[in-house]
PDB file with SEQRES, HELIX, SHEET and CRYST1 records, atoms N, CA, C and O in Angstrom:
SEQRES   1 A   69  MET LYS PRO LEU ASP ALA GLN LEU LEU ALA ALA HIS ALA          
SEQRES   2 A   69  ALA GLY ASP HIS TRP GLY LEU VAL ASP LEU TYR ALA GLN          
SEQRES   3 A   69  ALA ALA ASP GLN ALA ASN ASP VAL ASP ALA ALA CYS PHE          
SEQRES   4 A   69  TYR LEU THR HIS ALA TYR ILE PHE ALA LEU GLU GLN ASN          
SEQRES   5 A   69  HIS PRO ALA CYS ASN ALA LEU TYR GLN ARG LEU LEU ALA          
SEQRES   6 A   69  GLU GLY ARG VAL                                              
HELIX    1 AA1 LEU A    4  ALA A   14  1                                  11    
HELIX    2 AA2 HIS A   17  GLN A   30  1                                  14    
HELIX    3 AA3 VAL A   34  GLN A   51  1                                  18    
HELIX    4 AA4 CYS A   56  ALA A   65  1                                  10    
CRYST1    1.000    1.000    1.000  90.00  90.00  90.00 P 1           1          
ATOM      1  N   MET A   1     -28.647   7.470 -20.422  1.00  0.00           N  
ATOM      2  CA  MET A   1     -27.411   7.175 -19.713  1.00  0.00           C  
ATOM      3  C   MET A   1     -26.531   6.274 -20.582  1.00  0.00           C  
ATOM      4  O   MET A   1     -27.024   5.429 -21.329  1.00  0.00           O  
ATOM      5  N   LYS A   2     -25.239   6.473 -20.466  1.00  0.00           N  
ATOM      6  CA  LYS A   2     -24.283   5.671 -21.215  1.00  0.00           C  
ATOM      7  C   LYS A   2     -24.280   4.237 -20.698  1.00  0.00           C  
ATOM      8  O   LYS A   2     -24.529   3.990 -19.518  1.00  0.00           O  
ATOM      9  N   PRO A   3     -23.995   3.289 -21.601  1.00  0.00           N  
ATOM     10  CA  PRO A   3     -23.800   1.915 -21.126  1.00  0.00           C  
ATOM     11  C   PRO A   3     -22.629   1.866 -20.132  1.00  0.00           C  
ATOM     12  O   PRO A   3     -21.745   2.723 -20.157  1.00  0.00           O  
ATOM     13  N   LEU A   4     -22.640   0.878 -19.284  1.00  0.00           N  
ATOM     14  CA  LEU A   4     -21.640   0.775 -18.225  1.00  0.00           C  
ATOM     15  C   LEU A   4     -20.217   0.737 -18.777  1.00  0.00           C  
ATOM     16  O   LEU A   4     -19.320   1.355 -18.204  1.00  0.00           O  
ATOM     17  N   ASP A   5     -19.997   0.024 -19.877  1.00  0.00           N  
ATOM     18  CA  ASP A   5     -18.652  -0.020 -20.467  1.00  0.00           C  
ATOM     19  C   ASP A   5     -18.171   1.374 -20.839  1.00  0.00           C  
ATOM     20  O   ASP A   5     -17.012   1.715 -20.604  1.00  0.00           O  
ATOM     21  N   ALA A   6     -19.041   2.167 -21.408  1.00  0.00           N  
ATOM     22  CA  ALA A   6     -18.677   3.531 -21.798  1.00  0.00           C  
ATOM     23  C   ALA A   6     -18.402   4.391 -20.560  1.00  0.00           C  
ATOM     24  O   ALA A   6     -17.503   5.231 -20.572  1.00  0.00           O  
ATOM     25  N   GLN A   7     -19.167   4.182 -19.508  1.00  0.00           N  
ATOM     26  CA  GLN A   7     -18.943   4.921 -18.265  1.00  0.00           C  
ATOM     27  C   GLN A   7     -17.592   4.556 -17.654  1.00  0.00           C  
ATOM     28  O   GLN A   7     -16.875   5.424 -17.156  1.00  0.00           O  
ATOM     29  N   LEU A   8     -17.249   3.267 -17.694  1.00  0.00           N  
ATOM     30  CA  LEU A   8     -15.952   2.826 -17.177  1.00  0.00           C  
ATOM     31  C   LEU A   8     -14.811   3.460 -17.969  1.00  0.00           C  
ATOM     32  O   LEU A   8     -13.849   3.962 -17.387  1.00  0.00           O  
ATOM     33  N   LEU A   9     -14.920   3.435 -19.287  1.00  0.00           N  
ATOM     34  CA  LEU A   9     -13.873   4.030 -20.123  1.00  0.00           C  
ATOM     35  C   LEU A   9     -13.743   5.527 -19.868  1.00  0.00           C  
ATOM     36  O   LEU A   9     -12.633   6.054 -19.796  1.00  0.00           O  
ATOM     37  N   ALA A  10     -14.867   6.204 -19.735  1.00  0.00           N  
ATOM     38  CA  ALA A  10     -14.844   7.648 -19.477  1.00  0.00           C  
ATOM     39  C   ALA A  10     -14.224   7.954 -18.115  1.00  0.00           C  
ATOM     40  O   ALA A  10     -13.457   8.907 -17.982  1.00  0.00           O  
ATOM     41  N   ALA A  11     -14.552   7.153 -17.110  1.00  0.00           N  
ATOM     42  CA  ALA A  11     -13.989   7.361 -15.774  1.00  0.00           C  
ATOM     43  C   ALA A  11     -12.481   7.124 -15.777  1.00  0.00           C  
ATOM     44  O   ALA A  11     -11.734   7.857 -15.128  1.00  0.00           O  
ATOM     45  N   HIS A  12     -12.036   6.105 -16.504  1.00  0.00           N  
ATOM     46  CA  HIS A  12     -10.590   5.870 -16.623  1.00  0.00           C  
ATOM     47  C   HIS A  12      -9.919   7.056 -17.311  1.00  0.00           C  
ATOM     48  O   HIS A  12      -8.884   7.543 -16.856  1.00  0.00           O  
ATOM     49  N   ALA A  13     -10.512   7.514 -18.403  1.00  0.00           N  
ATOM     50  CA  ALA A  13      -9.936   8.633 -19.161  1.00  0.00           C  
ATOM     51  C   ALA A  13      -9.869   9.902 -18.311  1.00  0.00           C  
ATOM     52  O   ALA A  13      -8.933  10.692 -18.432  1.00  0.00           O  
ATOM     53  N   ALA A  14     -10.860  10.086 -17.462  1.00  0.00           N  
ATOM     54  CA  ALA A  14     -10.914  11.285 -16.622  1.00  0.00           C  
ATOM     55  C   ALA A  14     -10.095  11.142 -15.340  1.00  0.00           C  
ATOM     56  O   ALA A  14      -9.928  12.110 -14.599  1.00  0.00           O  
ATOM     57  N   GLY A  15      -9.583   9.938 -15.077  1.00  0.00           N  
ATOM     58  CA  GLY A  15      -8.846   9.722 -13.833  1.00  0.00           C  
ATOM     59  C   GLY A  15      -9.742   9.717 -12.610  1.00  0.00           C  
ATOM     60  O   GLY A  15      -9.291  10.015 -11.504  1.00  0.00           O  
ATOM     61  N   ASP A  16     -11.010   9.380 -12.804  1.00  0.00           N  
ATOM     62  CA  ASP A  16     -11.994   9.372 -11.713  1.00  0.00           C  
ATOM     63  C   ASP A  16     -11.934   8.047 -10.963  1.00  0.00           C  
ATOM     64  O   ASP A  16     -12.801   7.190 -11.135  1.00  0.00           O  
ATOM     65  N   HIS A  17     -10.925   7.885 -10.144  1.00  0.00           N  
ATOM     66  CA  HIS A  17     -10.733   6.618  -9.435  1.00  0.00           C  
ATOM     67  C   HIS A  17     -11.813   6.382  -8.397  1.00  0.00           C  
ATOM     68  O   HIS A  17     -12.186   5.237  -8.143  1.00  0.00           O  
ATOM     69  N   TRP A  18     -12.321   7.443  -7.795  1.00  0.00           N  
ATOM     70  CA  TRP A  18     -13.418   7.308  -6.831  1.00  0.00           C  
ATOM     71  C   TRP A  18     -14.650   6.732  -7.533  1.00  0.00           C  
ATOM     72  O   TRP A  18     -15.286   5.805  -7.030  1.00  0.00           O  
ATOM     73  N   GLY A  19     -14.972   7.284  -8.679  1.00  0.00           N  
ATOM     74  CA  GLY A  19     -16.123   6.800  -9.440  1.00  0.00           C  
ATOM     75  C   GLY A  19     -15.944   5.380  -9.944  1.00  0.00           C  
ATOM     76  O   GLY A  19     -16.916   4.637 -10.075  1.00  0.00           O  
ATOM     77  N   LEU A  20     -14.698   4.998 -10.230  1.00  0.00           N  
ATOM     78  CA  LEU A  20     -14.438   3.641 -10.716  1.00  0.00           C  
ATOM     79  C   LEU A  20     -14.798   2.576  -9.683  1.00  0.00           C  
ATOM     80  O   LEU A  20     -15.159   1.456 -10.045  1.00  0.00           O  
ATOM     81  N   VAL A  21     -14.703   2.915  -8.419  1.00  0.00           N  
ATOM     82  CA  VAL A  21     -15.091   1.961  -7.376  1.00  0.00           C  
ATOM     83  C   VAL A  21     -16.546   1.555  -7.585  1.00  0.00           C  
ATOM     84  O   VAL A  21     -16.864   0.367  -7.626  1.00  0.00           O  
ATOM     85  N   ASP A  22     -17.414   2.528  -7.716  1.00  0.00           N  
ATOM     86  CA  ASP A  22     -18.842   2.246  -7.889  1.00  0.00           C  
ATOM     87  C   ASP A  22     -19.140   1.589  -9.230  1.00  0.00           C  
ATOM     88  O   ASP A  22     -19.967   0.681  -9.312  1.00  0.00           O  
ATOM     89  N   LEU A  23     -18.467   2.047 -10.275  1.00  0.00           N  
ATOM     90  CA  LEU A  23     -18.721   1.477 -11.597  1.00  0.00           C  
ATOM     91  C   LEU A  23     -18.281   0.017 -11.677  1.00  0.00           C  
ATOM     92  O   LEU A  23     -18.995  -0.813 -12.240  1.00  0.00           O  
ATOM     93  N   TYR A  24     -17.122  -0.300 -11.125  1.00  0.00           N  
ATOM     94  CA  TYR A  24     -16.678  -1.695 -11.132  1.00  0.00           C  
ATOM     95  C   TYR A  24     -17.561  -2.568 -10.240  1.00  0.00           C  
ATOM     96  O   TYR A  24     -17.794  -3.734 -10.556  1.00  0.00           O  
ATOM     97  N   ALA A  25     -18.047  -2.022  -9.144  1.00  0.00           N  
ATOM     98  CA  ALA A  25     -18.978  -2.780  -8.300  1.00  0.00           C  
ATOM     99  C   ALA A  25     -20.283  -3.042  -9.059  1.00  0.00           C  
ATOM    100  O   ALA A  25     -20.852  -4.128  -8.956  1.00  0.00           O  
ATOM    101  N   GLN A  26     -20.753  -2.057  -9.814  1.00  0.00           N  
ATOM    102  CA  GLN A  26     -21.950  -2.256 -10.643  1.00  0.00           C  
ATOM    103  C   GLN A  26     -21.700  -3.330 -11.689  1.00  0.00           C  
ATOM    104  O   GLN A  26     -22.559  -4.179 -11.930  1.00  0.00           O  
ATOM    105  N   ALA A  27     -20.530  -3.295 -12.308  1.00  0.00           N  
ATOM    106  CA  ALA A  27     -20.188  -4.304 -13.319  1.00  0.00           C  
ATOM    107  C   ALA A  27     -20.190  -5.696 -12.687  1.00  0.00           C  
ATOM    108  O   ALA A  27     -20.644  -6.657 -13.308  1.00  0.00           O  
ATOM    109  N   ALA A  28     -19.686  -5.808 -11.461  1.00  0.00           N  
ATOM    110  CA  ALA A  28     -19.705  -7.094 -10.762  1.00  0.00           C  
ATOM    111  C   ALA A  28     -21.139  -7.565 -10.539  1.00  0.00           C  
ATOM    112  O   ALA A  28     -21.448  -8.745 -10.706  1.00  0.00           O  
ATOM    113  N   ASP A  29     -22.004  -6.637 -10.164  1.00  0.00           N  
ATOM    114  CA  ASP A  29     -23.411  -6.984  -9.928  1.00  0.00           C  
ATOM    115  C   ASP A  29     -24.093  -7.477 -11.202  1.00  0.00           C  
ATOM    116  O   ASP A  29     -25.023  -8.280 -11.140  1.00  0.00           O  
ATOM    117  N   GLN A  30     -23.636  -7.000 -12.345  1.00  0.00           N  
ATOM    118  CA  GLN A  30     -24.257  -7.353 -13.619  1.00  0.00           C  
ATOM    119  C   GLN A  30     -23.560  -8.508 -14.335  1.00  0.00           C  
ATOM    120  O   GLN A  30     -24.023  -8.943 -15.390  1.00  0.00           O  
ATOM    121  N   ALA A  31     -22.467  -9.005 -13.786  1.00  0.00           N  
ATOM    122  CA  ALA A  31     -21.688 -10.060 -14.436  1.00  0.00           C  
ATOM    123  C   ALA A  31     -22.503 -11.348 -14.549  1.00  0.00           C  
ATOM    124  O   ALA A  31     -23.378 -11.632 -13.730  1.00  0.00           O  
ATOM    125  N   ASN A  32     -22.185 -12.109 -15.586  1.00  0.00           N  
ATOM    126  CA  ASN A  32     -22.917 -13.348 -15.862  1.00  0.00           C  
ATOM    127  C   ASN A  32     -22.398 -14.560 -15.103  1.00  0.00           C  
ATOM    128  O   ASN A  32     -23.089 -15.576 -15.021  1.00  0.00           O  
ATOM    129  N   ASP A  33     -21.196 -14.473 -14.548  1.00  0.00           N  
ATOM    130  CA  ASP A  33     -20.668 -15.595 -13.781  1.00  0.00           C  
ATOM    131  C   ASP A  33     -19.772 -15.080 -12.662  1.00  0.00           C  
ATOM    132  O   ASP A  33     -19.387 -13.911 -12.640  1.00  0.00           O  
ATOM    133  N   VAL A  34     -19.451 -15.974 -11.738  1.00  0.00           N  
ATOM    134  CA  VAL A  34     -18.712 -15.574 -10.547  1.00  0.00           C  
ATOM    135  C   VAL A  34     -17.293 -15.122 -10.892  1.00  0.00           C  
ATOM    136  O   VAL A  34     -16.772 -14.211 -10.248  1.00  0.00           O  
ATOM    137  N   ASP A  35     -16.665 -15.726 -11.878  1.00  0.00           N  
ATOM    138  CA  ASP A  35     -15.304 -15.313 -12.235  1.00  0.00           C  
ATOM    139  C   ASP A  35     -15.289 -13.883 -12.765  1.00  0.00           C  
ATOM    140  O   ASP A  35     -14.419 -13.093 -12.399  1.00  0.00           O  
ATOM    141  N   ALA A  36     -16.230 -13.555 -13.607  1.00  0.00           N  
ATOM    142  CA  ALA A  36     -16.316 -12.186 -14.125  1.00  0.00           C  
ATOM    143  C   ALA A  36     -16.647 -11.216 -12.995  1.00  0.00           C  
ATOM    144  O   ALA A  36     -16.073 -10.130 -12.921  1.00  0.00           O  
ATOM    145  N   ALA A  37     -17.560 -11.601 -12.125  1.00  0.00           N  
ATOM    146  CA  ALA A  37     -17.929 -10.740 -11.005  1.00  0.00           C  
ATOM    147  C   ALA A  37     -16.717 -10.467 -10.124  1.00  0.00           C  
ATOM    148  O   ALA A  37     -16.499  -9.332  -9.700  1.00  0.00           O  
ATOM    149  N   CYS A  38     -15.936 -11.491  -9.850  1.00  0.00           N  
ATOM    150  CA  CYS A  38     -14.760 -11.313  -8.994  1.00  0.00           C  
ATOM    151  C   CYS A  38     -13.675 -10.499  -9.686  1.00  0.00           C  
ATOM    152  O   CYS A  38     -12.929  -9.776  -9.026  1.00  0.00           O  
ATOM    153  N   PHE A  39     -13.582 -10.609 -10.993  1.00  0.00           N  
ATOM    154  CA  PHE A  39     -12.652  -9.774 -11.756  1.00  0.00           C  
ATOM    155  C   PHE A  39     -12.988  -8.301 -11.518  1.00  0.00           C  
ATOM    156  O   PHE A  39     -12.108  -7.501 -11.198  1.00  0.00           O  
ATOM    157  N   TYR A  40     -14.257  -7.951 -11.676  1.00  0.00           N  
ATOM    158  CA  TYR A  40     -14.684  -6.572 -11.472  1.00  0.00           C  
ATOM    159  C   TYR A  40     -14.577  -6.152 -10.003  1.00  0.00           C  
ATOM    160  O   TYR A  40     -14.187  -5.023  -9.704  1.00  0.00           O  
ATOM    161  N   LEU A  41     -14.925  -7.063  -9.090  1.00  0.00           N  
ATOM    162  CA  LEU A  41     -14.812  -6.741  -7.669  1.00  0.00           C  
ATOM    163  C   LEU A  41     -13.368  -6.463  -7.271  1.00  0.00           C  
ATOM    164  O   LEU A  41     -13.106  -5.581  -6.453  1.00  0.00           O  
ATOM    165  N   THR A  42     -12.439  -7.208  -7.843  1.00  0.00           N  
ATOM    166  CA  THR A  42     -11.029  -6.981  -7.546  1.00  0.00           C  
ATOM    167  C   THR A  42     -10.608  -5.589  -7.977  1.00  0.00           C  
ATOM    168  O   THR A  42      -9.902  -4.890  -7.250  1.00  0.00           O  
ATOM    169  N   HIS A  43     -11.046  -5.190  -9.165  1.00  0.00           N  
ATOM    170  CA  HIS A  43     -10.734  -3.834  -9.628  1.00  0.00           C  
ATOM    171  C   HIS A  43     -11.362  -2.791  -8.707  1.00  0.00           C  
ATOM    172  O   HIS A  43     -10.712  -1.814  -8.332  1.00  0.00           O  
ATOM    173  N   ALA A  44     -12.611  -2.999  -8.352  1.00  0.00           N  
ATOM    174  CA  ALA A  44     -13.289  -2.062  -7.451  1.00  0.00           C  
ATOM    175  C   ALA A  44     -12.542  -1.977  -6.125  1.00  0.00           C  
ATOM    176  O   ALA A  44     -12.350  -0.887  -5.586  1.00  0.00           O  
ATOM    177  N   TYR A  45     -12.124  -3.116  -5.603  1.00  0.00           N  
ATOM    178  CA  TYR A  45     -11.438  -3.153  -4.313  1.00  0.00           C  
ATOM    179  C   TYR A  45     -10.094  -2.432  -4.371  1.00  0.00           C  
ATOM    180  O   TYR A  45      -9.745  -1.695  -3.450  1.00  0.00           O  
ATOM    181  N   ILE A  46      -9.347  -2.641  -5.438  1.00  0.00           N  
ATOM    182  CA  ILE A  46      -8.049  -1.972  -5.572  1.00  0.00           C  
ATOM    183  C   ILE A  46      -8.227  -0.457  -5.621  1.00  0.00           C  
ATOM    184  O   ILE A  46      -7.527   0.276  -4.923  1.00  0.00           O  
ATOM    185  N   PHE A  47      -9.157   0.007  -6.438  1.00  0.00           N  
ATOM    186  CA  PHE A  47      -9.406   1.450  -6.496  1.00  0.00           C  
ATOM    187  C   PHE A  47      -9.919   1.964  -5.158  1.00  0.00           C  
ATOM    188  O   PHE A  47      -9.570   3.073  -4.753  1.00  0.00           O  
ATOM    189  N   ALA A  48     -10.740   1.183  -4.468  1.00  0.00           N  
ATOM    190  CA  ALA A  48     -11.245   1.591  -3.158  1.00  0.00           C  
ATOM    191  C   ALA A  48     -10.105   1.729  -2.155  1.00  0.00           C  
ATOM    192  O   ALA A  48     -10.060   2.695  -1.393  1.00  0.00           O  
ATOM    193  N   LEU A  49      -9.189   0.773  -2.153  1.00  0.00           N  
ATOM    194  CA  LEU A  49      -8.045   0.851  -1.244  1.00  0.00           C  
ATOM    195  C   LEU A  49      -7.208   2.083  -1.524  1.00  0.00           C  
ATOM    196  O   LEU A  49      -6.778   2.774  -0.600  1.00  0.00           O  
ATOM    197  N   GLU A  50      -6.977   2.359  -2.802  1.00  0.00           N  
ATOM    198  CA  GLU A  50      -6.162   3.524  -3.170  1.00  0.00           C  
ATOM    199  C   GLU A  50      -6.805   4.834  -2.733  1.00  0.00           C  
ATOM    200  O   GLU A  50      -6.098   5.796  -2.435  1.00  0.00           O  
ATOM    201  N   GLN A  51      -8.122   4.884  -2.692  1.00  0.00           N  
ATOM    202  CA  GLN A  51      -8.848   6.112  -2.374  1.00  0.00           C  
ATOM    203  C   GLN A  51      -9.340   6.156  -0.925  1.00  0.00           C  
ATOM    204  O   GLN A  51      -9.956   7.135  -0.505  1.00  0.00           O  
ATOM    205  N   ASN A  52      -9.067   5.102  -0.171  1.00  0.00           N  
ATOM    206  CA  ASN A  52      -9.632   4.986   1.173  1.00  0.00           C  
ATOM    207  C   ASN A  52     -11.153   5.179   1.124  1.00  0.00           C  
ATOM    208  O   ASN A  52     -11.741   5.883   1.946  1.00  0.00           O  
ATOM    209  N   HIS A  53     -11.754   4.535   0.144  1.00  0.00           N  
ATOM    210  CA  HIS A  53     -13.196   4.616  -0.128  1.00  0.00           C  
ATOM    211  C   HIS A  53     -13.961   3.852   0.956  1.00  0.00           C  
ATOM    212  O   HIS A  53     -13.492   2.816   1.428  1.00  0.00           O  
ATOM    213  N   PRO A  54     -15.129   4.350   1.351  1.00  0.00           N  
ATOM    214  CA  PRO A  54     -15.904   3.664   2.391  1.00  0.00           C  
ATOM    215  C   PRO A  54     -16.378   2.265   1.987  1.00  0.00           C  
ATOM    216  O   PRO A  54     -16.811   1.502   2.851  1.00  0.00           O  
ATOM    217  N   ALA A  55     -16.309   1.912   0.723  1.00  0.00           N  
ATOM    218  CA  ALA A  55     -16.758   0.596   0.273  1.00  0.00           C  
ATOM    219  C   ALA A  55     -15.699  -0.493   0.454  1.00  0.00           C  
ATOM    220  O   ALA A  55     -15.959  -1.654   0.137  1.00  0.00           O  
ATOM    221  N   CYS A  56     -14.511  -0.144   0.957  1.00  0.00           N  
ATOM    222  CA  CYS A  56     -13.419  -1.125   1.083  1.00  0.00           C  
ATOM    223  C   CYS A  56     -13.863  -2.398   1.789  1.00  0.00           C  
ATOM    224  O   CYS A  56     -13.662  -3.497   1.271  1.00  0.00           O  
ATOM    225  N   ASN A  57     -14.455  -2.263   2.947  1.00  0.00           N  
ATOM    226  CA  ASN A  57     -14.822  -3.444   3.718  1.00  0.00           C  
ATOM    227  C   ASN A  57     -15.882  -4.278   3.011  1.00  0.00           C  
ATOM    228  O   ASN A  57     -15.779  -5.504   2.975  1.00  0.00           O  
ATOM    229  N   ALA A  58     -16.882  -3.641   2.457  1.00  0.00           N  
ATOM    230  CA  ALA A  58     -17.938  -4.389   1.769  1.00  0.00           C  
ATOM    231  C   ALA A  58     -17.380  -5.145   0.562  1.00  0.00           C  
ATOM    232  O   ALA A  58     -17.765  -6.287   0.310  1.00  0.00           O  
ATOM    233  N   LEU A  59     -16.488  -4.516  -0.170  1.00  0.00           N  
ATOM    234  CA  LEU A  59     -15.876  -5.183  -1.320  1.00  0.00           C  
ATOM    235  C   LEU A  59     -15.009  -6.350  -0.861  1.00  0.00           C  
ATOM    236  O   LEU A  59     -15.039  -7.423  -1.463  1.00  0.00           O  
ATOM    237  N   TYR A  60     -14.248  -6.144   0.189  1.00  0.00           N  
ATOM    238  CA  TYR A  60     -13.427  -7.218   0.744  1.00  0.00           C  
ATOM    239  C   TYR A  60     -14.308  -8.398   1.148  1.00  0.00           C  
ATOM    240  O   TYR A  60     -13.988  -9.549   0.850  1.00  0.00           O  
ATOM    241  N   GLN A  61     -15.404  -8.111   1.821  1.00  0.00           N  
ATOM    242  CA  GLN A  61     -16.313  -9.169   2.279  1.00  0.00           C  
ATOM    243  C   GLN A  61     -16.900  -9.944   1.100  1.00  0.00           C  
ATOM    244  O   GLN A  61     -17.067 -11.161   1.178  1.00  0.00           O  
ATOM    245  N   ARG A  62     -17.208  -9.251   0.025  1.00  0.00           N  
ATOM    246  CA  ARG A  62     -17.750  -9.929  -1.166  1.00  0.00           C  
ATOM    247  C   ARG A  62     -16.700 -10.854  -1.776  1.00  0.00           C  
ATOM    248  O   ARG A  62     -17.012 -11.977  -2.171  1.00  0.00           O  
ATOM    249  N   LEU A  63     -15.461 -10.382  -1.852  1.00  0.00           N  
ATOM    250  CA  LEU A  63     -14.389 -11.224  -2.385  1.00  0.00           C  
ATOM    251  C   LEU A  63     -14.104 -12.398  -1.450  1.00  0.00           C  
ATOM    252  O   LEU A  63     -13.869 -13.516  -1.909  1.00  0.00           O  
ATOM    253  N   LEU A  64     -14.124 -12.151  -0.165  1.00  0.00           N  
ATOM    254  CA  LEU A  64     -13.910 -13.207   0.826  1.00  0.00           C  
ATOM    255  C   LEU A  64     -14.974 -14.289   0.700  1.00  0.00           C  
ATOM    256  O   LEU A  64     -14.665 -15.479   0.765  1.00  0.00           O  
ATOM    257  N   ALA A  65     -16.212 -13.884   0.521  1.00  0.00           N  
ATOM    258  CA  ALA A  65     -17.311 -14.838   0.397  1.00  0.00           C  
ATOM    259  C   ALA A  65     -17.144 -15.758  -0.813  1.00  0.00           C  
ATOM    260  O   ALA A  65     -17.655 -16.877  -0.826  1.00  0.00           O  
ATOM    261  N   GLU A  66     -16.432 -15.282  -1.813  1.00  0.00           N  
ATOM    262  CA  GLU A  66     -16.174 -16.095  -3.016  1.00  0.00           C  
ATOM    263  C   GLU A  66     -14.819 -16.808  -2.951  1.00  0.00           C  
ATOM    264  O   GLU A  66     -14.396 -17.439  -3.920  1.00  0.00           O  
ATOM    265  N   GLY A  67     -14.154 -16.703  -1.817  1.00  0.00           N  
ATOM    266  CA  GLY A  67     -12.860 -17.361  -1.654  1.00  0.00           C  
ATOM    267  C   GLY A  67     -11.756 -16.757  -2.484  1.00  0.00           C  
ATOM    268  O   GLY A  67     -10.840 -17.462  -2.908  1.00  0.00           O  
ATOM    269  N   ARG A  68     -11.827 -15.447  -2.726  1.00  0.00           N  
ATOM    270  CA  ARG A  68     -10.869 -14.778  -3.601  1.00  0.00           C  
ATOM    271  C   ARG A  68      -9.843 -13.940  -2.865  1.00  0.00           C  
ATOM    272  O   ARG A  68      -9.089 -13.207  -3.505  1.00  0.00           O  
ATOM    273  N   VAL A  69      -9.787 -14.023  -1.541  1.00  0.00           N  
ATOM    274  CA  VAL A  69      -8.747 -13.301  -0.792  1.00  0.00           C  
ATOM    275  C   VAL A  69      -7.995 -14.261   0.096  1.00  0.00           C  
ATOM    276  O   VAL A  69      -7.078 -13.853   0.809  1.00  0.00           O  
TER     277      VAL A  69                                                      
END                                                                             
């Protein structure tokens, strides 16, 4: 399997916004600090909102828990 960075770049290149929700959420899970995690969560949340993705609420709750909304 490709490293996550390569998967993110490929999804962007392919216009796979649905897939980017999951990939950015994975990146948040793997981040080394809360600021990096929230950076990725914000991206995941924006793509989720644009796609009406079922993860919208869970992503919002994660950002809320970190005081980022």
